[in-house]
Steps between C-alpha positions, in 0.01 A plus 500: 500500500808278486405305807211337308716350227592179684130428544435583128767248400357240739154547356633491143681168574170361629308573177445162332399632158827568319352770274379693803841464662658631177276804510611575860869449411464726197376782724777474760837599353462874499411512870671196654755581772848376419508268803213290356623452143658162571165369621324647195753331272430169678138545405602563141724196488205285613296594192472188288407660169815635336323769303338633818832483688675690225220758491533571869881509486474746211272724714730480802834567336468877493454518877739225607758574774850463366585229751248266342616525140686164515186328629290644221756393242475146641121511485532620138732213417240253629251610236522242221276682252750711303251762396396562858860488620613754239214737596627503858860530386421802285344674803794400714740644244328837525510506883805298583775661709818528296685257731269215404469581132765252395319217675178594325684526167632146549143373571362681199774363276428143612125547454552639150739219415244241615223674301711525184578131496147414396 
């Protein structure tokens, strides 16, 4: 019932316990209507813990509407933990539309360069 999704997102946003909110977000991607993905990504970007944010992004990538790829790439860039960031990037690489592949390649190259300097 697509008409219930706005209320589901509203209730998810109201959950104070971050691990409970993560659980809800984890269950959404496969069923979430395209019109509500931007709001769902706002919930993801509000997650303070980088590992948790990367985990949810990883789970969402497969179902992501093509119009939101640039936003997800930005969210991925914001992850400072290189291991978490590379996990998301590897999932992105598998699902990325060909048009955006070069952007992802550039991000991956920079991440690898940063990692190899240490």
